[in-house]
C-alpha angles and dihedrals in degrees: 000000000000123000115265112272093210115129108203098217094179094055091043090052093048092046090053090049092052092048088052091050093050093045097048104036137064111255105205102157104129094219096052134082142159115264117218121251088250092055091047092048091055091047089056095042132118089267086084087075098060128094110208110167110177129024135296109299091010107069129147093216133054127241097053099124093111099039089050088060091046094052093044089051092052092048094048093048096050093044089055093048093053100029090241127154097215137023135187109199097176103090111115092214144358090262090056089049093053094045091050090054091051092049091049097050108025143058120219109278095026116141120253130179116219142159113270115253092231090053096051106285126128131256089251091056090081109295108167091230091055129077089246092062093039094052104036136040102250121190113199127221123191148185130295113259092226104055102004094236125134107288102233092180088059091047090054094045094049092044093054092045099046101027095214119203090219134030117203123200131170126080149221098216109025118117099199137080113269114218109208095194098081089049089050091053092051093045091051092049093056098030097249131147116243121225119186114199103207096171094131101034104040091109091048090052096052089040090059099243098106127045115263108247091196086080090071110009124090092218135016122194127186147155121250099216106063121064089344087066097215135120123304108280147091141255139196125209120190147160119263090257093070100027100099095046093048094047089052091049092053092046124048093357102060110006143027123210114008119237098246093183088060090046090052088052090049089055089053092049091049090053090050090050091056093065131098088238090062092051089054089048093052091050090050091052089059094043091050093049091052092049093048092047092050092048093050091050089056088058091056101264119138116231113214107244088010097278142335142286097187142031100303144051133199113221122204104210098193099086089051095046122350092205097051113099128197090245093055091043092054093048097048092046089053087059089052093051095254114125122201137124137255112245138185117248121215110293091000112190090209126075122263088252092058107021132174094242149049132218119225128188135184107205097101099044088046090054087054091057102256119148140191096294090057090051089061090054092047091054089050091051093049093049093046091050092052095046092053100030093137093052107091093187093054092047088053091051091050088051090057092048089051090051090051092048092051097044097089091043103051106151094206108031093154 
């Protein structure tokens, strides 16, 4: 039977519009990046056709000789990058990865220690609106009021008081280096398992600009599409002790057939991350973030914790303009072609839907080839947009300046 001849004009139009948006605007969402053409080609490959429930050598369908090799390749490559003994590359997302770890190691109602969402943690670190918080008894630790760093004294106190079975560290909105060793010491003292959620910083770890938590953690989870610059998906690394339980929790516990086209793309991304070019890229991400944070501070913005060590910064808008909310900031920047997200700051008096802050990241603009000098210009554009946010003509002029800035750096000019 011949292939359908239908041309989906609406999807083609929308795809072209999204390419135009990505090519002509500044993508500053800390959890986004641009995948390479090779990663995207694998994502759209014939591996999308194959059902492969189970694991290499232990499938429930026939015809998996090739996808077994693909999945083994992805597992071997990521284990080598992190120095891990076992990898599960099947999770569809970082959230799935975290929930599979919980299912493997915990019973409903067990106590877990995790970073509070309003202090930089993730929904799956025990938010009451998420399955993690609904299923398990999460106790939240936070940041110190003085320097807005993780309060390790509080972590130790809460761990000794509540005796959690699992301690979770890692973050989704924390601009500083996270040292896993103090968490390891506390976990050992109370007999807990240590999970490090490296969703945001996986690329920085393999790029050598953030310490590798696999050296001390029992389990490391992460996404493959943020600083690691791969396809959308998740991954779990673990010691041999927990490997069987975690594999069982992913399949059949959490998911059915793995998305082998995404796993093939993960393998490509892992190969890209093993290069010297990727190490230079990771270093540039951090340099760009520092330059952008410093430039924003000169405009009167307050940086949570005073700056950044990694790929992102949290910006408290109130010192710049007490009336400007994160929601309004996000919307007006969208009009100017600058994409980022509103974000709560520690102990934010505003709701998570409004917020007093924004989160800004540099992975995508660094992939495009921008450097520190461009970060200064980006800070200028952000500040100018906010100062004149009611002036439609000025916002339009900023949009044109953004377009001009991005023109030599279009990620998908084809």
